[in-house]
N, C-alpha and C positions, 0 to 999 in steps of 0.2 A: 504494500500500500504506500502511496506517495506521501512524503512528509508535508506538514502543514505550511512550512516555509522553507526557503532554500537560500544558500549563499552562491553568488555567481561572480565570475570575472566580467567586468563591463565590456571587455573586448570579446566579440563573437566572430569566429572564423568560418569561412566557407570551404567546402570540399566537395568532391564528386561522389555521388551515390553509387557505390559499386554494384548495388542490387539492380538499379534501374538502367545503368549504362550497358549497352549491348556489347557483347563480346566482339572484339576486333574493331570497335568504333574508335576513331581517332578525331581529334580536333581538326576543324577545317583550317586550311592554310590562311594565315593572316595577311600575307602579301605585303604591300606597301604600308607604311605607317598610316593609321586612320586620321582623319581630321578630328578636331575637337567635337564637332557635332556627331560624327560617326561614333566616336568613342563613348559619348554620353548615351547614344542610342543602344550601343552594344551592351553597356553595363546595365542600362534599364531593362533590356531584354533578358539579360542574365539574372537580374534580381527577381524578375517575374516568374522565373522557373524554379526558384528555390523552394525547398520543403523543410519545415522545422523538425529537429530531432532533439528532444529534451531528455537528458539523463540526470535523474535527481537522486540526492542522497540526504540523509539527516545531517543538519548542521552540528558541528562546524566543518564537516567534510564538504568540499566543493561540489556543486552541481554544474552541469554544462548544458548550454543551449547552442547546438550546432545548426548550421544552415547547409543543406545538401542540394547540390545541383543535379537534377535527374539525367542530364545528358552532357556529353562532351562535344556535341555538335556546335555549340556556341563557343567560339574561341575566347579564352580569357584575355582581358586587356593586357597590354604591355606593362611589365612591371609586376605582374601577378594578379590573381583574383583578389578583389577588395574584401575588406572585412567590414563589420558593423560594430557600433558601440551603443550599449544600452543607455538610453536617456532617462526613462521613467517607467513606472509600472502602476497599475491599479487593478486590484482583484485578479481576474483571469488574463489581463492584457499586459503586454510588454511592448514599449515603443523603442525603436532603434533608429539611429542615423546610419544609413547604409552607404558605402562608398566614401568618396572624399568630399561630398557636398556639405557646405555649411551656409546658413543664410548670408546673403550679400556676395556670394561667390558664383562663378560660372563652372565650378567643378562638377564632375559627374557623380550621380548618386540620387537617392531618394529616401523616404522614410519607410520602415517596415513595422507592421503591427502584428505581433504574435498573439494568437488566441489559444490559451491552454485548454479551454473547455472544448473547442472544436479541433484542436491540434492543426490549426490552419495559419496561413501567413498571407497578409494582404499588403499591397504597396500603396503609398500615398505620394503623389508627385511633389517635386520641389515647389517652393513658393514662387510666384511670378517674379521674374528677375527684376530687380531695382537696384541700381548702383548706389542708391542712398541708404540701403540697408547695411546694418552692422550687427553682428551677433552680440548677444548680451552675456555670453559665457560659453564654455566648452560644451555644456549640455543645457538645453533650453526648451526642448519639445516635451510638453506635459500631456499625457493621455488620461482621459477620464472615461470610465465605463458608464454606459447608459444605465438608468435605474432598473430596467428589465433585463439587462445583460445581453441584449441582442445587437447593440451598436456601440459607437464610441465617438468622442470628440477629441481631436488632437489640436493642441494650442501651441503656437510658436511665437515667442516674443522677440522683437528686434528693436534696436535703437535706430533712430533716423539721423543720418549724417547731415547736420545743419548747424547754423549759428546758435541754435537753442538746443543745448545738450539734453534738455528734459523731454524732447519729442520722442515718442515711441509708437509702435504699432503692434497690435496683437492679431495674428492670423489664426483663423479657426477653420478646421476641416471636420465637418460632420459626415459620418459614414453614410447616413441616409441621403444626404444631398450630393456628396462627392464633388465638392468644389470649395476653393479657398474663399473665405470672406474676411475682409480686413476691417479692423476696428482701431482707428487712430486714438491716441491718448497722450497724457503727459505723466512723466515719472514724478514721484514726490520730491519736493525741494530738499528734504533732509537726506535723500539718497545721494551719495557721492558719485562723481563721474568714474571713479576707479572700480565701482561695483562690477564684479564678474562672477557669474553663477557657476559653481562647481557641482551643485545638486539641484534637481527640480523634482517635484512630486505634487500630488493632489491630496486634499483632505476633505472629509465630510461630503464627498460626492460632488462638490462644486468649487471648492477653494483651490485656486492655482497658486503654487509656491515656487519661487526661485530663490536660492540661498547662496550668498557669498559668506563663506565660513570665517572671514575676517571682518565683515561689515554688518550683516544682518539678513533679513528675509523680506522680499518683495512679494505681496499677495494681491490678488483680485478675485472677486466672486463671479464665477461663470454665469450665475443666474442673473445678475445685474447687467453683465456684459451683453447678454442676449436681448435685454429689454430696454437698455438706456445707454448713456455714454460710458466709455471705459474709465473706471476709477481704480487707482492703485493705492496701496497702503504700505508703508515701510515700517518694519518691526526690527529695531536694533537688537543686537545680542545682549545677553544678561549684563547688568552693570558691573557685577563682580567677576566678569570674565576678563582675563588679561588681554591687552591689546598688543598688536605686533605691527611692525613696518611691512607693508605689502611688498616692498622692494627688497626686503632682506633675503639674500640667496639661501639662507638656512631655513627659511620659513616656508616649507612645503605643507600648507595648512591641512591637506587631506590626510597627512600622516598622523595628525593628532586631534582632529575634530571631525564630527559628522552630525547629520540631522536627518530625521525621518518621522513619518507619521506611524505611530505604533498603537494599535488598539483604539484608533480614533483620536489620539492625543499627539500633538507635535512635540517631539523630544530632541534635545540638543545635548551631545556628549562631547567632553573635551578633556585632554590630558594637560594639566597645568605643570609646567616645568620641563616639558619635552624639548622645546627649543633651547639649544645650548646645554643640554643635559650632560652632566659629568658622572662617571661611576661613583656610586654612593649617595648621589643626590636623591631626595625624596620626590616622588611624583604624586599628583593628586588627580584621580579620575573622578569626574563629577558629571551628573546628569541633571539637566533642568527640564521642566515641563511647562509648556506655554498654557496660560489660562484659556478656557473655552471662548472668551470674548476677545482674545488676543491682546489683552491690556498689559500683560507682564509675565515674567518668568519666575518660577519657583524652583529653587534647588532642592531636588527630591532625594538624591542619593549622592554620597561621597565615599570614595575608597582611597585612602592614602597608603602608599606602599613604597618600599625601597627595592629597586631592581634586584639587588643582591639577595634580599630576603626571598624573593620569588624563586630565584635559582637555587635556593637552599633546600627546596622540596625534594622528596625522595625520587620522584619520577625524573626530574632533571638530572640528578646525580647519577641515576642509572644509565640514562642516555648519553650524558656528558656533552650537551650542546654548549655552544659559546654563549657567554653572558652578555647579550646585547639588549638594547632597549626595545620593547615591543612597540608596535605602531598600528595604524589603520583601525581605529575603534569602530565596531559595528554593533548597533543596537539589535538585540533579539526581537523578533516580531511577536513573540509569545510570552517571554519571561522577563523578569527584572534582571536581565543579564547583559553584559557587554563582552564582546569577543575582541581580543587583541591578537594581532598576527606578528610573527617574527620568523626570519629565515636564518638558519645556521650557515653563514658564509665564512669561509676561512681562506687565507692566502697560503697556497702551496706552490713552491717553486715559482714565485712571482706571478702566479695565476690564481684567479678566484675559483674556489671549489665550494659548490652548494652541497651541504651534507643533509639537508632536510628542511621541511617547513612545518611549523607548529602553530597552535592556537592556545591562548590563555583564555579560559572561561571564568570571567569575574562575576560572581553572584553578588550583586549589589545589595540585596536584601539580607543575605546571611553573612556578608563580608568574608567570603571565601574565594580562593582561586584554585582552579583545576588546570592541569597541564594536558593538552590534547594534541598528540602528534597527528599530522596529516597522513592519510592513507595513500595519497598520490604524490607525484613529483611536481605539483603545481606551486610555482614560486609566486608569493604575494608581493607584487611590485607596485600596486596601485590600490585605491580604495575599493574593496569588494562591494557588491550590490546585493541587498536583501530584498526578496520578493515572496509574495504569497501565491504566485500563479500555480504552484504545485498542488495547492489545496483544491483546485478546480479541475485538475486532470481527471480523466476517466478512471473510476475505481477509487477515487479519493473522497467520496461523499461522506465518509464517516468522520473526517477531520473537522473540528470546529473552525468556523471562519468568523473572524471578528467583523462587526459592523463598522463601516467607515462612513 
């Protein structure tokens, strides 16, 4: 039976389906280098042939969402078959940016929507090209499942390149209408120009959220967007949360912060003391919960620890991993638990040698830490993605699903 939630790598790779590929079938000759338009058309045709293949496991083991091409008859683009990156998820749906496309560019690609309930994949075309568009972050496409679960809305937020930095536009794609609708608007004055979203998600079935883990969260209500002018609200991070210089090269914010909607509540997790951490320094792992009316944050759980104390546990001593600082906090979708990842990397003969990947399971309620080795060779190099799509897969009906 499928787990109620899973951990995924945001990067999703494409491969050929060996079952569907006919024996002896070879890719067509690519001939001369294609034009930019031909390349975009080729990749779009390729993406429309993909089939999803989800392989799920109980957290903290990694699950995998693969995209399989059923035929080799469509030649891969020069430079290799493109990959996709998960942008957001809601219930049984996962939205991905496929190919190299991002808003405001002429690069090839489109959006993919994976439906775990139907085990299907649908494509959504690029936004209508406008050279005044600028993306608002590395991930910015928010998917929202319809109330009856039969359709979806995909929302993509862009800045407008103009003399007024507050100008923005929200593009909406409704699966029932199958066309992009634009809603112009203005960003809140308190939101700085440096805002860049690393995370986006939906909450409560209608609230769209874009998160800069150094600045705060930008939200708008899809219900009001569909009936009136576009209105945004900016919610700063908790006041007792440390601030950092966005231009500090040591400050890779996704290594020590994250945010998600868990059980209908928006939660923010951070490791205070991570930046510039030295052996023996104390780290504080804290979780804040946003009030239902979005008026403020409440620090709900705190776990203070010394990295050396963690490595003193029996499991670590048996395995003998290197004493490194854990990173990439992930909020459990079901328990009051935070997972921290670390990779045992050592230098052998002037070369890096990966000895294994591990998770720390921090029970915030019981104030306990458990050591969880990974059963695969998956190296955690970026912020993992938590999703509940597995609870909607066929045969998973017995799993409880939280109301959002």
